[in-house]
N, C-alpha and C positions, 0 to 999 in steps of 0.2 A: 210604819215599818218599811225599811228599805226592801226593794224587790229582790235583792241578792240574798236575803236571809229567809229561811223557811218559816212558815207559820208556826206559832207556838203549839197550837193544838187544833186538830180537825176532827169533827164528829161526822161520821159517814154511816148512812143506813145501807148496809150491805144486803143486796138482794140474794135470793136463793141462786145457787149455781156459780157464785163468784168466790174465788180463793182469797185468802188473807195475805196475798202477795201480788206484786205488780205483774208478774209474768204468767200468762195463761198456761195451762197444762191439760192436754187431752180435751175432754169435752167441757172443762171448766174455764170460765173467763177469769181474767186477772183484773186487779185494781186499776191498771193503766187505761182501761176502757172508761173509767169514771173520773179519775183524779190524775191530772197531769201537772204535778208540782214537784220540781226536783228537791231533793234533800229531806223528804219526809219518809218516815218508816212506821210500820204497824207496831202498836203497843199492845201485845197480846194477840190471840188468834181466835178465829171463829170458823168452824168447819164450812166447807162449800155448801153442804146441805142444810146449814143453819142460816138464819137471817138476823138483821138488826144491827145494833150499835157496834161500830168498830172505831177505835181512836187511833189517830196517826199524829206523829210529831217529829220535829227535827231536833228536839232536845233529848239527848241520850239519857240524862238523869231522870227526866220526867217519864220517858219510855220505860226505864227500869222500874220506877216507882209504880207505874200502872200495871206492868206485866208480872212482876216478881211476886209470887205467893207469900213471901215473907212479910210483905206490907199489908196483906189481908184486905185489899181493896174489894169491897163487896160488889158482886155482879148480880143483877136481877134479870131473871128469864121468865118469859111467858111461854108455857109449854102446853101444847094441845096434845092430850093423851087419849089413847084408846081405852074406853071404859070410864066408869065414874069413880073418882077417888073416895075411899071410905075415910073416916076419921082415923082409923088405925094406920092406913097407908100414909096419910099426912103426918101423923105422929112419928112414924118410922123415919120419914124424911127429915123431920125436925130433930130427931135424936142422932142422926147420922146412920148411914146404911153400910153394910159390909160389902165391899167390892173385891174383885180378885186381886187387886193391888193394895188391899187394906181398907180399914173403915174411913168413911168420909167425916169431915167435921160436921157438927150440927148445922142445920140450915133453917132458914125461915121458909115455911111452906103454907100456902092457903089456896083454897078453891077460889077461882075468879068467876063469880056469878053476880051479874051478867059477865059474859066473856069480854075480853078487851076488843075495842073497835080497831081492827087491823085491816090492812090491804089484802086484796086477793093475791094468792100466790100462784105463780106460773112456773112449773106445772102445778095443778092443784094436788092436794094430798089425796091418798087413797082412803076412801071411807067405805065401811061395810054397813049396809042397811040394818043388820041385826045387832050391831054393837054401837052403843052411843059413844060420843066423845065429850071431853070436858077440858077446861083450861085451868092450869095451876100456875100460881106465881111462886117461883123458887128463887131464893136469895142465897148465894154461896160465897165463901171467901177463900176458895182455893180454885185451881183451874187444871184439873187432870184431863187427859185426853178423853173426849166424849163423855165427860163426867155426868152431866145432867141426864143424858140419854141412858146411861148405865144406872143412875140412881132411880129413875122412874121405872125402868125395867125390873130392878131389884124388888120393887114393891108391887109388881104385877100390872104396871100401867105403861105399856110401850109408847114412846114418843112418836107422834105423827108430824108435828111441826114445832120448831124451836126458834124463838125470837128473843134476842138479848135486848132488853128494854133500857138498862142502865149499867154504868160502870162508875162506882162511887157517886159523885154529884152530877155526872154527865148523863143525859138522857137522850132518847130519840125524839123528844118534843120538836115539832115543826119540820121534821125530815121525812120526805117521801122516799120510798125505795130508790136507790141509785143516786141520791143527792147527798151533798155534804155542806157543811158550814164551819167556818173558822170560829 
């Protein structure tokens, strides 16, 4: 590939506290601290307080295909929640939950036991000694603002930590936080 053309697709493990844009804002860092490649753009978003897979590309059609909810590209999240999910809570997530902007599409949801082997987050999440935590794998095919956090809250399980593990066939495999691979 000639050096003048941007890479087709970059997988990036976005750390906590990094925006899904190249320019930093306030206390949040930008992608330019990690990726210095001209001509690539983020395909989709991941909140600064969420971690995990972010895809970047210089191909506008591919970017639209990844980011546009009409294409229903599945995204898989590992969600550490406060409390222990009941089968009823998981069933509610699977059926779609009512949010203030309408019902969500049905999702795939399961308890992750044992929890996923993930890196230590800086800063660490807040944990309360009297309330246990658990990990859920949640797969959705839409991407509303803070949707996963709102879905878990709607079933009584506030999100403490959120990691996107996959977008379609693309995964975090082999990527430490803050690293990327073409």
